[in-house]
FISEZA-418524 format. One record per atom (N, C-alpha, C): residue in one letter; x, y, z; atom name. Coordinates in steps of 0.2 Angstrom, whole numbers, plus 2048, in hexadecimal, padded with zeros to 3 digits. Each point is the difference from the previous one (the first is absolute). Layout:
node residuo=a px=X py=Y pz=Z atomo=CA
...
END
This chain:
node residuo=l px=804 py=7FA pz=800 atomo=N
node residuo=l px=7FC py=806 pz=800 atomo=CA
node residuo=l px=804 py=806 pz=800 atomo=C
node residuo=l px=7FE py=805 pz=7FD atomo=N
node residuo=l px=803 py=807 pz=800 atomo=CA
node residuo=l px=7FF py=803 pz=806 atomo=C
node residuo=r px=805 py=803 pz=803 atomo=N
node residuo=r px=7FF py=804 pz=806 atomo=CA
node residuo=r px=7FD py=807 pz=7FE atomo=C
node residuo=q px=7FB py=802 pz=804 atomo=N
node residuo=q px=7FD py=807 pz=7FF atomo=CA
node residuo=q px=805 py=805 pz=800 atomo=C
node residuo=q px=801 py=804 pz=7FB atomo=N
node residuo=q px=804 py=806 pz=800 atomo=CA
node residuo=q px=7FD py=806 pz=800 atomo=C
node residuo=p px=802 py=805 pz=803 atomo=N
node residuo=p px=7FD py=807 pz=800 atomo=CA
node residuo=p px=7FF py=802 pz=7F9 atomo=C
node residuo=g px=7FA py=803 pz=7FE atomo=N
node residuo=g px=7FF py=803 pz=7FA atomo=CA
node residuo=g px=7FE py=7FB pz=7FA atomo=C
node residuo=l px=801 py=7F9 pz=802 atomo=N
node residuo=l px=7FF py=7FB pz=7FB atomo=CA
node residuo=l px=7F9 py=800 pz=7FD atomo=C
node residuo=p px=7FB py=800 pz=805 atomo=N
node residuo=p px=7F9 py=800 pz=7FD atomo=CA
node residuo=p px=7FE py=806 pz=7FC atomo=C
node residuo=r px=803 py=806 pz=801 atomo=N
node residuo=r px=7FF py=806 pz=7FC atomo=CA
node residuo=r px=803 py=800 pz=7FA atomo=C
node residuo=a px=806 py=7FD pz=800 atomo=N
node residuo=a px=804 py=7FF pz=7F9 atomo=CA
node residuo=a px=7FC py=7FB pz=7FC atomo=C
node residuo=y px=7FE py=7FB pz=803 atomo=N
node residuo=y px=7FC py=7FA pz=7FC atomo=CA
node residuo=y px=7FA py=803 pz=7FD atomo=C
node residuo=a px=7FC py=804 pz=804 atomo=N
node residuo=a px=7FA py=803 pz=7FE atomo=CA
node residuo=a px=802 py=805 pz=7FA atomo=C
node residuo=a px=805 py=803 pz=800 atomo=N
node residuo=a px=802 py=805 pz=7FB atomo=CA
node residuo=a px=802 py=7FC pz=7F9 atomo=C
node residuo=h px=803 py=7FA pz=802 atomo=N
node residuo=h px=802 py=7FC pz=7FA atomo=CA
node residuo=h px=7FA py=7FD pz=7FD atomo=C
node residuo=r px=7FB py=7FE pz=804 atomo=N
node residuo=r px=7FA py=7FD pz=7FD atomo=CA
node residuo=r px=7FC py=805 pz=7FC atomo=C
node residuo=a px=800 py=806 pz=802 atomo=N
node residuo=a px=7FC py=805 pz=7FD atomo=CA
node residuo=a px=804 py=802 pz=7F9 atomo=C
node residuo=r px=806 py=7FF pz=800 atomo=N
node residuo=r px=804 py=802 pz=7FA atomo=CA
node residuo=r px=7FF py=7FA pz=7FB atomo=C
node residuo=i px=801 py=7FA pz=802 atomo=N
node residuo=i px=800 py=7FA pz=7FC atomo=CA
node residuo=i px=7F9 py=7FD pz=7FD atomo=C
node residuo=r px=7FB py=801 pz=805 atomo=N
node residuo=r px=7FA py=7FE pz=7FE atomo=CA
node residuo=r px=7FD py=802 pz=7F9 atomo=C
node residuo=p px=801 py=806 pz=7FE atomo=N
node residuo=p px=7FD py=802 pz=7FA atomo=CA
node residuo=p px=804 py=7FD pz=7FA atomo=C
node residuo=q px=806 py=7FF pz=801 atomo=N
node residuo=q px=804 py=7FC pz=7FB atomo=CA
node residuo=q px=7FE py=7F9 pz=7FF atomo=C
node residuo=y px=7FF py=7FD pz=806 atomo=N
node residuo=y px=7FD py=7F9 pz=7FF atomo=CA
node residuo=y px=7F9 py=800 pz=7FD atomo=C
node residuo=r px=7FC py=805 pz=802 atomo=N
node residuo=r px=7F9 py=800 pz=7FD atomo=CA
node residuo=r px=801 py=801 pz=7F8 atomo=C
node residuo=a px=804 py=804 pz=7FE atomo=N
node residuo=a px=801 py=802 pz=7F9 atomo=CA
node residuo=a px=803 py=7FA pz=7FC atomo=C
node residuo=t px=804 py=7FC pz=803 atomo=N
node residuo=t px=803 py=7FA pz=7FD atomo=CA
node residuo=t px=7FA py=7FB pz=800 atomo=C
node residuo=r px=7FC py=7FF pz=805 atomo=N
node residuo=r px=7FB py=7FB pz=800 atomo=CA
node residuo=r px=7FB py=802 pz=7FB atomo=C
node residuo=e px=7FE py=806 pz=7FF atomo=N
node residuo=e px=7FB py=802 pz=7FB atomo=CA
node residuo=e px=803 py=7FF pz=7F9 atomo=C
node residuo=a px=806 py=801 pz=7FF atomo=N
node residuo=a px=803 py=7FF pz=7F9 atomo=CA
node residuo=a px=800 py=7F9 pz=7FF atomo=C
node residuo=l px=801 py=7FB pz=805 atomo=N
node residuo=l px=800 py=7F9 pz=7FF atomo=CA
node residuo=l px=7F8 py=7FE pz=7FE atomo=C
node residuo=r px=7FC py=803 pz=804 atomo=N
node residuo=r px=7F9 py=7FF pz=7FE atomo=CA
node residuo=r px=7FE py=801 pz=7F9 atomo=C
node residuo=t px=803 py=806 pz=7FE atomo=N
node residuo=t px=7FE py=803 pz=7F9 atomo=CA
node residuo=t px=803 py=7FB pz=7FB atomo=C
node residuo=e px=807 py=7FE pz=801 atomo=N
node residuo=e px=803 py=7FB pz=7FB atomo=CA
node residuo=e px=7FC py=7F9 pz=800 atomo=C
node residuo=l px=7FE py=7FE pz=806 atomo=N
node residuo=l px=7FD py=7F9 pz=800 atomo=CA
node residuo=l px=7F8 py=801 pz=7FE atomo=C
node residuo=a px=7FE py=806 pz=7FE atomo=N
node residuo=a px=7F9 py=800 pz=7FD atomo=CA
node residuo=a px=800 py=7FC pz=7FA atomo=C
node residuo=i px=805 py=7FF pz=7FC atomo=N
node residuo=i px=801 py=7FC pz=7FA atomo=CA
node residuo=i px=803 py=7F9 pz=803 atomo=C
node residuo=p px=7FC py=7FB pz=800 atomo=N
node residuo=p px=802 py=7FA pz=804 atomo=CA
node residuo=p px=806 py=7FD pz=7FC atomo=C
node residuo=i px=804 py=7FC pz=805 atomo=N
node residuo=i px=806 py=7FC pz=7FD atomo=CA
node residuo=i px=7FD py=7F9 pz=7FF atomo=C
node residuo=e px=800 py=7FE pz=7FA atomo=N
node residuo=e px=7FD py=7F9 pz=7FF atomo=CA
node residuo=e px=804 py=7FB pz=804 atomo=C
node residuo=g px=7FC py=7FC pz=803 atomo=N
node residuo=g px=802 py=7FB pz=805 atomo=CA
node residuo=g px=801 py=801 pz=807 atomo=C
node residuo=l px=7FF py=807 pz=802 atomo=N
node residuo=l px=800 py=802 pz=807 atomo=CA
node residuo=l px=7FA py=804 pz=801 atomo=C
node residuo=s px=7FE py=7FF pz=807 atomo=N
node residuo=s px=7FB py=805 pz=803 atomo=CA
node residuo=s px=803 py=803 pz=806 atomo=C
node residuo=f px=7FF py=806 pz=801 atomo=N
node residuo=f px=803 py=803 pz=806 atomo=CA
node residuo=f px=7FA py=803 pz=805 atomo=C
node residuo=d px=802 py=7FF pz=806 atomo=N
node residuo=d px=7FC py=803 pz=805 atomo=CA
node residuo=d px=801 py=808 pz=800 atomo=C
node residuo=d px=7FA py=804 pz=801 atomo=N
node residuo=d px=801 py=807 pz=7FF atomo=CA
node residuo=d px=803 py=802 pz=807 atomo=C
node residuo=p px=806 py=804 pz=800 atomo=N
node residuo=p px=803 py=802 pz=806 atomo=CA
node residuo=p px=7FE py=806 pz=803 atomo=C
node residuo=p px=7FB py=800 pz=804 atomo=N
node residuo=p px=7FD py=806 pz=803 atomo=CA
node residuo=p px=805 py=804 pz=805 atomo=C
node residuo=a px=805 py=7FC pz=802 atomo=N
node residuo=a px=806 py=803 pz=804 atomo=CA
node residuo=a px=806 py=7FB pz=7FF atomo=C
node residuo=g px=805 py=802 pz=803 atomo=N
node residuo=g px=806 py=7FC pz=801 atomo=CA
node residuo=g px=805 py=801 pz=7FA atomo=C
node residuo=l px=805 py=7FC pz=800 atomo=N
node residuo=l px=806 py=801 pz=7FB atomo=CA
node residuo=l px=801 py=7FA pz=7FC atomo=C
node residuo=s px=7FB py=7FB pz=800 atomo=N
node residuo=s px=800 py=7FA pz=7FC atomo=CA
node residuo=s px=7F9 py=7FE pz=7FE atomo=C
node residuo=l px=800 py=7FC pz=7FB atomo=N
node residuo=l px=7FA py=7FD pz=7FE atomo=CA
node residuo=l px=801 py=7F9 pz=7FE atomo=C
node residuo=l px=7FA py=7FC pz=801 atomo=N
node residuo=l px=800 py=7F9 pz=7FF atomo=CA
node residuo=l px=7FD py=7FE pz=7F9 atomo=C
node residuo=a px=804 py=7FC pz=7FC atomo=N
node residuo=a px=7FD py=7FE pz=7FA atomo=CA
node residuo=a px=7FE py=7F9 pz=800 atomo=C
node residuo=q px=7FC py=7FE pz=7FC atomo=N
node residuo=q px=7FD py=7F9 pz=800 atomo=CA
node residuo=q px=802 py=7FE pz=7F9 atomo=C
node residuo=a px=804 py=7FB pz=7FF atomo=N
node residuo=a px=801 py=7FD pz=7F9 atomo=CA
node residuo=a px=7FA py=7FC pz=7FE atomo=C
node residuo=l px=7FE py=801 pz=7FA atomo=N
node residuo=l px=7FA py=7FC pz=7FE atomo=CA
node residuo=l px=803 py=7FA pz=7FC atomo=C
node residuo=p px=7FB py=7FB pz=7FF atomo=N
node residuo=p px=803 py=7FA pz=7FD atomo=CA
node residuo=p px=804 py=801 pz=7FA atomo=C
node residuo=s px=7FF py=805 pz=7FC atomo=N
node residuo=s px=804 py=801 pz=7FA atomo=CA
node residuo=s px=807 py=802 pz=801 atomo=C
node residuo=l px=802 py=801 pz=806 atomo=N
node residuo=l px=807 py=803 pz=802 atomo=CA
node residuo=l px=803 py=7FB pz=805 atomo=C
node residuo=d px=806 py=7FF pz=7FF atomo=N
node residuo=d px=804 py=7FC pz=804 atomo=CA
node residuo=d px=804 py=805 pz=805 atomo=C
node residuo=a px=7FD py=800 pz=807 atomo=N
node residuo=a px=802 py=805 pz=805 atomo=CA
node residuo=a px=808 py=7FF pz=801 atomo=C
node residuo=s px=802 py=7FA pz=801 atomo=N
node residuo=s px=808 py=7FF pz=801 atomo=CA
node residuo=s px=804 py=803 pz=7FA atomo=C
node residuo=r px=7FE py=7FF pz=7FA atomo=N
node residuo=r px=803 py=803 pz=7FA atomo=CA
node residuo=r px=800 py=807 pz=800 atomo=C
node residuo=f px=7FA py=803 pz=802 atomo=N
node residuo=f px=7FF py=807 pz=800 atomo=CA
node residuo=f px=805 py=803 pz=805 atomo=C
node residuo=v px=801 py=7FE pz=806 atomo=N
node residuo=v px=805 py=802 pz=805 atomo=CA
node residuo=v px=807 py=800 pz=7FD atomo=C
node residuo=s px=801 py=7FB pz=7FC atomo=N
node residuo=s px=807 py=7FF pz=7FD atomo=CA
node residuo=s px=801 py=805 pz=7FA atomo=C
node residuo=e px=7FB py=801 pz=7FC atomo=N
node residuo=e px=800 py=805 pz=7FB atomo=CA
node residuo=e px=801 py=807 pz=802 atomo=C
node residuo=c px=7FC py=801 pz=806 atomo=N
node residuo=c px=801 py=807 pz=803 atomo=CA
node residuo=c px=807 py=801 pz=802 atomo=C
node residuo=a px=803 py=7FB pz=803 atomo=N
node residuo=a px=807 py=801 pz=802 atomo=CA
node residuo=a px=805 py=801 pz=7FA atomo=C
node residuo=r px=7FE py=7FC pz=7FB atomo=N
node residuo=r px=804 py=801 pz=7FA atomo=CA
node residuo=r px=800 py=807 pz=7FD atomo=C
node residuo=e px=7FA py=803 pz=801 atomo=N
node residuo=e px=7FF py=807 pz=7FD atomo=CA
node residuo=e px=802 py=805 pz=805 atomo=C
node residuo=g px=802 py=7FE pz=806 atomo=N
node residuo=g px=803 py=804 pz=805 atomo=CA
node residuo=g px=7FB py=803 pz=805 atomo=C
node residuo=a px=7FA py=7FD pz=800 atomo=N
node residuo=a px=7FA py=802 pz=805 atomo=CA
node residuo=a px=800 py=7FA pz=805 atomo=C
node residuo=l px=801 py=802 pz=806 atomo=N
node residuo=l px=800 py=7FA pz=805 atomo=CA
node residuo=l px=7F9 py=800 pz=803 atomo=C
node residuo=v px=7FC py=7FB pz=800 atomo=N
node residuo=v px=7FA py=7FE pz=803 atomo=CA
node residuo=v px=801 py=7FA pz=804 atomo=C
node residuo=s px=7FB py=7FF pz=805 atomo=N
node residuo=s px=801 py=7FB pz=804 atomo=CA
node residuo=s px=7FA py=7FB pz=7FF atomo=C
node residuo=p px=802 py=7F9 pz=800 atomo=N
node residuo=p px=7FC py=7FB pz=7FF atomo=CA
node residuo=p px=7FB py=7FF pz=806 atomo=C
node residuo=g px=7FA py=7FF pz=7FF atomo=N
node residuo=g px=7FB py=800 pz=806 atomo=CA
node residuo=g px=801 py=7FA pz=805 atomo=C
node residuo=i px=804 py=7FB pz=7FE atomo=N
node residuo=i px=801 py=7FB pz=804 atomo=CA
node residuo=i px=804 py=802 pz=806 atomo=C
node residuo=d px=804 py=806 pz=800 atomo=N
node residuo=d px=804 py=803 pz=805 atomo=CA
node residuo=d px=7FB py=803 pz=805 atomo=C
node residuo=y px=7FA py=801 pz=7FF atomo=N
node residuo=y px=7FB py=804 pz=804 atomo=CA
node residuo=y px=7FA py=7FC pz=803 atomo=C
node residuo=w px=800 py=7F9 pz=7FE atomo=N
node residuo=w px=7FA py=7FC pz=803 atomo=CA
node residuo=w px=803 py=7FB pz=804 atomo=C
node residuo=l px=7FC py=7FF pz=805 atomo=N
node residuo=l px=802 py=7FA pz=805 atomo=CA
node residuo=l px=800 py=7FA pz=7FC atomo=C
node residuo=d px=7FB py=7FE pz=7FC atomo=N
node residuo=d px=800 py=7FB pz=7FC atomo=CA
node residuo=d px=803 py=802 pz=7F9 atomo=C
node residuo=p px=806 py=7FE pz=7FE atomo=N
node residuo=p px=802 py=803 pz=7F9 atomo=CA
node residuo=p px=7FC py=7FE pz=7FA atomo=C
node residuo=a px=7FC py=7FA pz=801 atomo=N
node residuo=a px=7FC py=7FF pz=7FA atomo=CA
node residuo=a px=7FA py=805 pz=7FF atomo=C
node residuo=e px=7FE py=804 pz=805 atomo=N
node residuo=e px=7FB py=805 pz=800 atomo=CA
node residuo=e px=803 py=806 pz=7FC atomo=C
node residuo=g px=807 py=801 pz=801 atomo=N
node residuo=g px=803 py=806 pz=7FD atomo=CA
node residuo=g px=803 py=7FF pz=7F9 atomo=C
node residuo=v px=800 py=7FA pz=7FD atomo=N
node residuo=v px=803 py=7FE pz=7FA atomo=CA
node residuo=v px=7FE py=804 pz=7FA atomo=C
node residuo=t px=7FA py=803 pz=800 atomo=N
node residuo=t px=7FE py=804 pz=7FA atomo=CA
node residuo=t px=800 py=807 pz=802 atomo=C
node residuo=r px=803 py=802 pz=806 atomo=N
node residuo=r px=800 py=807 pz=802 atomo=CA
node residuo=r px=807 py=803 pz=7FF atomo=C
node residuo=i px=800 py=807 pz=7FF atomo=N
node residuo=i px=806 py=803 pz=7FF atomo=CA
node residuo=i px=7FF py=807 pz=803 atomo=C
node residuo=r px=805 py=802 pz=804 atomo=N
node residuo=r px=800 py=806 pz=804 atomo=CA
node residuo=r px=805 py=805 pz=7FC atomo=C
node residuo=v px=7FD py=806 pz=7FE atomo=N
node residuo=v px=803 py=805 pz=7FC atomo=CA
node residuo=v px=801 py=806 pz=805 atomo=C
node residuo=c px=806 py=802 pz=802 atomo=N
node residuo=c px=801 py=805 pz=804 atomo=CA
node residuo=c px=802 py=806 pz=7FC atomo=C
node residuo=f px=7FC py=806 pz=801 atomo=N
node residuo=f px=801 py=806 pz=7FC atomo=CA
node residuo=f px=803 py=806 pz=805 atomo=C
node residuo=g px=801 py=7FF pz=806 atomo=N
node residuo=g px=802 py=805 pz=804 atomo=CA
node residuo=g px=806 py=804 pz=7FF atomo=C
node residuo=a px=805 py=7FC pz=7FC atomo=N
node residuo=a px=806 py=803 pz=7FF atomo=CA
node residuo=a px=800 py=805 pz=7F9 atomo=C
node residuo=l px=7FB py=7FF pz=7FD atomo=N
node residuo=l px=7FF py=804 pz=7FA atomo=CA
node residuo=l px=7FC py=807 pz=801 atomo=C
node residuo=n px=802 py=804 pz=7FB atomo=N
node residuo=n px=7FC py=806 pz=800 atomo=CA
node residuo=n px=7FA py=800 pz=7FA atomo=C
node residuo=a px=7FC py=804 pz=800 atomo=N
node residuo=a px=7FA py=800 pz=7FB atomo=CA
node residuo=a px=803 py=800 pz=7F9 atomo=C
node residuo=g px=805 py=803 pz=7FF atomo=N
node residuo=g px=803 py=800 pz=7F9 atomo=CA
node residuo=g px=803 py=7F9 pz=7FE atomo=C
node residuo=e px=802 py=7FC pz=805 atomo=N
node residuo=e px=803 py=7FA pz=7FE atomo=CA
node residuo=e px=7FB py=7FA pz=7FF atomo=C
node residuo=i px=7F9 py=801 pz=802 atomo=N
node residuo=i px=7FB py=7FB pz=7FF atomo=CA
node residuo=i px=7FF py=7FE pz=7F9 atomo=C
node residuo=a px=7FF py=804 pz=7FB atomo=N
node residuo=a px=7FF py=7FE pz=7FA atomo=CA
node residuo=a px=805 py=7FB pz=7FD atomo=C
node residuo=p px=806 py=802 pz=801 atomo=N
node residuo=p px=805 py=7FB pz=7FD atomo=CA
node residuo=p px=800 py=7F9 pz=804 atomo=C
node residuo=a px=7FF py=801 pz=807 atomo=N
node residuo=a px=800 py=7FA pz=804 atomo=CA
node residuo=a px=7FA py=7FB pz=7FE atomo=C
node residuo=v px=7FA py=803 pz=7FE atomo=N
node residuo=v px=7FB py=7FC pz=7FE atomo=CA
node residuo=v px=801 py=7FD pz=7F9 atomo=C
node residuo=a px=803 py=804 pz=7FC atomo=N
node residuo=a px=802 py=7FD pz=7F9 atomo=CA
node residuo=a px=805 py=7FA pz=801 atomo=C
node residuo=t px=804 py=800 pz=805 atomo=N
node residuo=t px=804 py=7FB pz=802 atomo=CA
node residuo=t px=7FC py=7FA pz=802 atomo=C
node residuo=l px=7FB py=801 pz=804 atomo=N
node residuo=l px=7FC py=7FA pz=802 atomo=CA
node residuo=l px=7FC py=7FE pz=7FA atomo=C
node residuo=r px=7FE py=804 pz=7FC atomo=N
node residuo=r px=7FC py=7FE pz=7FA atomo=CA
node residuo=r px=805 py=7FB pz=7FB atomo=C
node residuo=r px=806 py=802 pz=7FF atomo=N
node residuo=r px=805 py=7FC pz=7FD atomo=CA
node residuo=r px=801 py=7F9 pz=803 atomo=C
node residuo=a px=801 py=800 pz=807 atomo=N
node residuo=a px=801 py=7FA pz=803 atomo=CA
node residuo=a px=7FA py=7FB pz=800 atomo=C
node residuo=a px=7FA py=803 pz=800 atomo=N
node residuo=a px=7FA py=7FC pz=800 atomo=CA
node residuo=a px=7FF py=7FD pz=7F9 atomo=C
node residuo=a px=802 py=804 pz=7FB atomo=N
node residuo=a px=7FF py=7FD pz=7F9 atomo=CA
node residuo=a px=805 py=7FA pz=7FF atomo=C
node residuo=a px=806 py=801 pz=803 atomo=N
node residuo=a px=805 py=7FA pz=800 atomo=CA
node residuo=a px=7FE py=7FA pz=804 atomo=C
node residuo=a px=7FC py=802 pz=805 atomo=N
node residuo=a px=7FE py=7FA pz=805 atomo=CA
node residuo=a px=7F9 py=7FD pz=7FF atomo=C
node residuo=r px=7FD py=802 pz=7FA atomo=N
node residuo=r px=7F9 py=7FD pz=7FF atomo=CA
node residuo=r px=801 py=7F9 pz=7FE atomo=C
node residuo=n px=7FB py=7FC pz=802 atomo=N
node residuo=n px=800 py=7F9 pz=7FE atomo=CA
node residuo=n px=7FE py=7FF pz=7F9 atomo=C
node residuo=a px=804 py=7FC pz=7FD atomo=N
node residuo=a px=7FE py=7FF pz=7F8 atomo=CA
node residuo=a px=7FA py=7FC pz=800 atomo=C
node residuo=a px=7FC py=802 pz=7FB atomo=N
node residuo=a px=7F9 py=7FC pz=7FF atomo=CA
node residuo=a px=802 py=7F9 pz=7FD atomo=C
node residuo=p px=7FC py=7FB pz=802 atomo=N
node residuo=p px=802 py=7FA pz=7FE atomo=CA
node residuo=p px=7FF py=7FF pz=7F8 atomo=C
node residuo=v px=805 py=7FC pz=7FD atomo=N
node residuo=v px=800 py=7FF pz=7F9 atomo=CA
node residuo=v px=7FD py=7F9 pz=7FF atomo=C
node residuo=y px=7FB py=800 pz=7FB atomo=N
node residuo=y px=7FD py=7FA pz=7FF atomo=CA
node residuo=y px=801 py=7FE pz=7F9 atomo=C
node residuo=s px=802 py=7FA pz=7FF atomo=N
node residuo=s px=801 py=7FD pz=7F9 atomo=CA
node residuo=s px=7FA py=7FD pz=7FD atomo=C
node residuo=m px=800 py=801 pz=7FA atomo=N
node residuo=m px=7FA py=7FD pz=7FC atomo=CA
node residuo=m px=803 py=7FA pz=7FC atomo=C
node residuo=i px=804 py=7FC pz=803 atomo=N
node residuo=i px=802 py=7FA pz=7FC atomo=CA
node residuo=i px=7FC py=7FA pz=801 atomo=C
END
């Protein structure tokens, strides 16, 4: 635990007042970018916070999506890291946006779109033999 220091609560309140509008602008930019869906993913709407949770739909391989994001330079976290039962989180992905500013959201979402396109499950091929 941190020891209470004189002036810390006032400094923290000032920090929150300064940073909250930035986080809000970033979250709103993210909402705007995600208004056009990313094929294979659905996202919970982030009413607050610094991350959002994605659900990989059956058309997308969640594990490959995480790998493709890393290859593209975007670090996302597999849902299995956040569930007591990893099987429940296997199709979930945590996307943290707290380190970004509003101007970085569009390129970040474009990266997620490229990773999702690369991680889509191929449609079955049927032979007519």
